[in-house]
N, C-alpha and C positions, 0 to 999 in steps of 0.2 A: 975897812971895806964897807961901801955903800949897800943899802938893802936891795937896790935894783941889781947889783953885781952878784950878790949872794943868790938871789933867786934866778939869774941867768945861769949861774954855775951849778945848781941844783936840777934845774930843768934839763941842761946838757948832760949832766950824769945820769938821770933817769933814761934819756934818749939812748946813751951809749950802753946802758945795762939792758934796756929793752932789746936793742939791736944784737946784743951778745947773748943774750936768752935765745932769741929768735934763730942765730946762727948755729948756737950748740945744741938746741932742744933735739931729741930724737925722734924718728918719725912715728906717727900714730900706731899703736899696737892694735888697740880696738876701733873697728869703723864705726861710723855714726849709725844708729839705731835704724835709720830710715835710708841706707845706702842703697838697697836694692829695691826699694818699692817702684811699681811700675813695670818691672821685668816679668816674663814668663818664668814659671817653675822649672820648665824642663827645655831649654832653649835649644837643644840639639835634638828633641824629638819634633820634627816638622812635618811628616809624611805619614797621615793615618794609616795609609796602606800596609805599612810596614808593622802593623800590630797583629800579631798572630795569636795571642793569649791575653785573655782578660780573666783576672782573678779579683774577686770581691770577698773580704772577710768581714763578717760582723759579729758582735759580740751578743751572745743570748745570755741574759741577766738571769732567767728562770734556771738555765742549766750550768751557768758559770762556766761556759765554754766557747770557744771561736768558732764559728760556722763559715766555712768556705763554700764558694760557688764560682766555678770556673767554665769557661767556655774556650775552646783552642781550635787550632788548625794542625792537623797532622798529615802529611802527605796529600792535602788538598781536600780532605774531609773534616768537615767541622763537627765537633763533637762536645759533648756535657760531661767531663770525667767525674764530676761529683754526683752524677745520676746515670751511672753504670756505662757511661761513654754512649749515652744515647745521642743519635744523630741531631745537630743542630741547624736551624735556618738562621744562622748569625752573622754572615759575612757584612751584610749592610749595616745591622745594628751596632757591631763591633767597631767599623770604620767611624760611623757617626759619633759612638762614644768616645772614640780615639780623638778625633777631630775637636770635640768639646773639650776634652781635656788639655790637648795643646793649646787651645787659647785663653786657659786660665792664667792670669797674672795676680801677681802681688799687689792687691790693690791697697792695704794698709799693713805695717807692722803692730802687733798687738803686744807680744811679750816674749822674752825668752827664758822666763823663770819656769822651771819644771813644775813647781808647786800650781801654777795656774792651767795646767795640762787638763786636769781633773773638770774644773769649772768651766772650761772653753770646749769639752768633750772631745780632746784629741790624744787621748791615751791610746796607745797602740792594741788594738785588740787582741794581739798575740802575745803581748809581753806577759809572761809567766811570773815576772820579778815583781810585779806590781798587785798588791792584794785587794785594791779597790775593785768593785764590780761596776761601780757608775762611773761616768765620764769616758767610756771607751767609744772611740770613734768607728768608723767605717773604712778600711784600708782598702784602695783602690790601686791595682799594679797591672800595667800592661808590659808585656815581653814581646821582643820580635822571634822570628822562627828559630833563632840559634839560642833561645831563652836569655837573651840579655834584656836586662831592665831598660825599659823606655821612659816610663814614667811611675811613680809610687808616692800616693799621697793618703795621708789620713784625713778624713774629712769629719768635722766636728760639728757642734750645735750651729744652728742658724744665729746671725749677728741680730741683736735685738735693734728694732726699728730701721734696719737695713734689708729690704726683701730682695732674696736672691743672693745673698752674701752668707758664706759659711766660714767659719774658723777652720783652718787647715794646716797641715804641718807635713813636712817631709820626714819619713822614718830615720831615726838616728839623729836628728837634729832638734834642737829646742825651741827654735823660733817658730813662733805662731803668727801667722798672718790671717786677714780677711780677705776673702777672694770670693769672686761671682763665679759660683760653681752650680751649674744647671744642668750637668750632663745626665743622660736617662742611662743609669747605671742599675738595672734592674736584676734581682737576683731571684725573679720570678720564673721558674721553670717554663710555665706555658708563653712566657714572653720570647722565648728563645727558640720556639719549635715552630713547625708548619701547622697555622692554627686550622686550615682545613685540611685534617688529616686524611680524610678519603679522597680528596681532590676531586670533588664532585660539584657541578653547578646545579642551581635549582631546576632548570629547563631540562637537564639531562636525565632526571630520575624519571622512569617510565614505570615501575612496579614495585611495591612495598609489601612484603608479606610478616605478618604477625605470626609467628609459631609459637603459639602459647601453651606452654607446659611447664610444669616444675618438678623438682626432685623432691620425693618424700625422702629425708635424710635419715629417718628411722628405719625404714625397710628399703632403702635405695631404689625404690620404684618409681616409674614416670607417671604423673597425672598428667593427662593431656586435656586441654580444652578445645583444640582444633586450630586450623589455619584460617586467617583472615587475609584476604589477598585483595590490595588495593592496585589497578591499573589506570594510568592516565589515558583518557578518551580524546577523541579528536578535537573535542570543544574545549579543551585543556582543564576539563574538570576530573572528576574520578569515579570510577565505577567500582564495585566489590563483588566476589564471587558469592557472598551470601549476604542477603538483606531481609531483615524480619520485616513481617507486614506493617505497612504503614511508616516505613522508615527509608532515609536515604543517606548517602555518604554526606557527611560535614566536610565540604571542601576546604573551609578556612582551618579546620583542624588538622586535615592531611598536609595542608601546606605549612603550617606550623611545625609538623613533624619533620618535614623535609628540609627545613631550615634549622631545626634542633641538630639533625644530622650533621648538617655543613659546619655546624659552630660547636660540636662536642667540645668541651673543656676538658682537656688531658690534665690531671692533677698529679699524675704520677705513673712510673714504669716500672718494671720488674723484668730481668733478662730471663728467657725460657731456655731450658735444654735444648740440643739440637733434635730435630725429628719430630717436632710436635706441630709442625704446620701441615702435614699430609696425613696418611694413614697412620694411626697411633700403633695399631697392632704391628704392622710391618715393621715401624721403626723400632719397637720393642723386641721383635724377633731378631732384627738386624743389629741390635746391640747400641743402637744411636741413643736410646733412653733407657734408664734401668729402673728398679722398682721405687728408688727414692725420688727419682724424677715424678713417676706416676703418682706418688703420694702427695709430692708438691702440687701437681696438678689437681688433685682431688680437694686438698686443703683450700683451693683458691677457687672451688666451686664447681669444676670442669670434670666430667667423668667418661673415660674410655668405653667404647662399647665393643661387644664381641666381633663386630664388623669392621673395627678399625676406625669408626667415627668418634664423635665426640657430642656429649649432652652437656647442658649447663643448668646451673640451680634455678635460674629464672627465666627460661625460654630464650628465644632468639630474634632477631630481626634481620630481614633478609632485603637488600635494597639492589635493584637491578636498573642498569643505566641504558641510554640507547647507543653507548659505545659498546656494550656487551659485558661491561664488568658487573659481575655478582659477588656484592659484599655481604658476608655474614658477622652479625655481631652477636656473640652469645654472652649472656649476662651471668656472672658468677657471685662469688660471696661479697659480702660487705666488707669494705676497709674501713676500721675505725682509727681514731687517733687524728693528729694534726702535725703539721710541719712536715719533717723528713720522715714521720713514719708513714706518711701518706705518699710523699713525693718519691722516697727510694728504698722506704721499708727498712728504716735503722732499727736500732737495737731495741727500740719500743715496738712491743708486739703489736701486729695488725688485730689480733684478737680482742685488744684491751678497749672496753666500750668506752672510750673518751672521744672528745671532739665531736663538731657538730656536724650533722647530716649523715646520710648513708652513702658514702663513696662506693663504687662498685668495680670489680674486677670486670674486664671485658677483653675476650679472646676474639680477635678480629683476623678474618682470612678474606683473600679475594681470589676470585677464579674467572675465567673467560666463558661467557655463557653463548654458545653458537645460536641458541634459539632466539636470541635478541636480534640477530641480525639475518634474517631469512634470505636464502640465497634467490636472487633474481633470474629471469629467462636467460640463458646464455646467449641467445640469439641477439639480446639487447647488448653490444659490446661495451658501450659507454656504462651503462648502469652496473654491468657485471664486473668492469674494470673499478668502477667507485667503490662497489661492494667489497671487492678483494683487498682495496686499501683500507676501508674500514675495519674489516676483519683483522688484517695484520696489525694495524694501530691499536684495535681494542686488546688484541691478544698481548701485544708489547706492555701495554698500560697495566692490563692486569698481572703479568708476570712481575713487572717492576713494583706494584703495590705489595704483592704477595710476598717478595724479598723484604719490603719494608716491616711488613707486619711480623713475619716469621720469627723474629726473634724476641718479641717483647709480649708480655701481659701488659695490657693498659687498665689504668685506673681512672676512670671519670667521676668527676664531682657529682655530688648529690643534685644540684641543680640541672644538669645535664641528664642524669639517670631518669630524673622525674618528669622531664619533658620527651624523653625518647621512648622510655618504656611505659607503655599505657595500654591499658585493656581494649579491646576491639570496640567496646560500648561508647568509648570516647570519641569515635571517628563516626558517630551515626546520629541523626538528628530527625526529630519528626517531619513527615512531609506535610508541607503547609497547604492547606486546602483553601479552595475559592473563598469560602466563607471567612476564614482566618485572614486571608490576603486582604 
């Protein structure tokens, strides 16, 4: 047989064997590693408005524990369960975060080896079977009103050299991807609540009273310094009830105080027992509060009076608006600690002198002050009708605010306390003479 024919037969046999192998080979069991690159993580989650709960779990290496933060909607009311079910201003923020997660796609496949999870930072923060404290990611979960999971991701470390990209993994799966994850998933309490707690605008503030006193805790006596009353005048400046000779109101400092009141940073909350927003003695006699509740009250720096009122460790600030709402901010005890010790009062004692700054308990009330809206002459029908409307609106707002404040002790951070709680001398300045001018 010639060499050419031998070559032809061998080639033909190879082709036959190849065809036979192709015809009899089983279907591929393992998909290509990059088969789903470019796809969304949760293709069935398309409407951010269906998200009713966001839970974020971070791992605290200092305490070796997972710290959950949750915002949820129950019966139309947004609350923060991890913070005593405090009301949240979270609908828009949650929808935006959900929309960002919906848009996350699998940019690139990185690994399906469990051994790589630590280095990529995608170890489940809730996994108690893993001994390592490092490499734990942040777990982000969205659920619908029926508690069905819409999206669930573990977000790990940033991808080196790729701004905006993070390593991510779906819990229960080993595959790790890089993905553009830029969702605003904040676990800061103050990011989820109404930032203007008093709902007051700068030009609405008409009068501010510094009720300057403090409680001598050794004798439980009240040491009073007096009341310093600042009233807005027609020139949009400020007058005071008492001015030392040669001094006048420092308008700049008063305006800064108004701004500080509007932007108080609420660092934490504690639930109050019922009955503590009104006459304390009547509430006690009616059985709405008990002796233990009163002890809790005093431990936070607030002291019931025989008349049924309330005094506080470090005086009061009263703010009256042109709507007739009168706010009273009573300043109580220092709140030490950091993290959840300040935010929610966890097992870490508030008396532990750790953490930076002197956060403060603040007891806030709101009332309607009729004196702020004097009644016009009844003969002027239009003016009287306008007055009646303003009184009705002011009373309604005061009642709504009172209901909001009634259930809570607030903790304001040290910075806010320092800007709001100032002695009257801070609001005075020397009158400038003509020679000085």
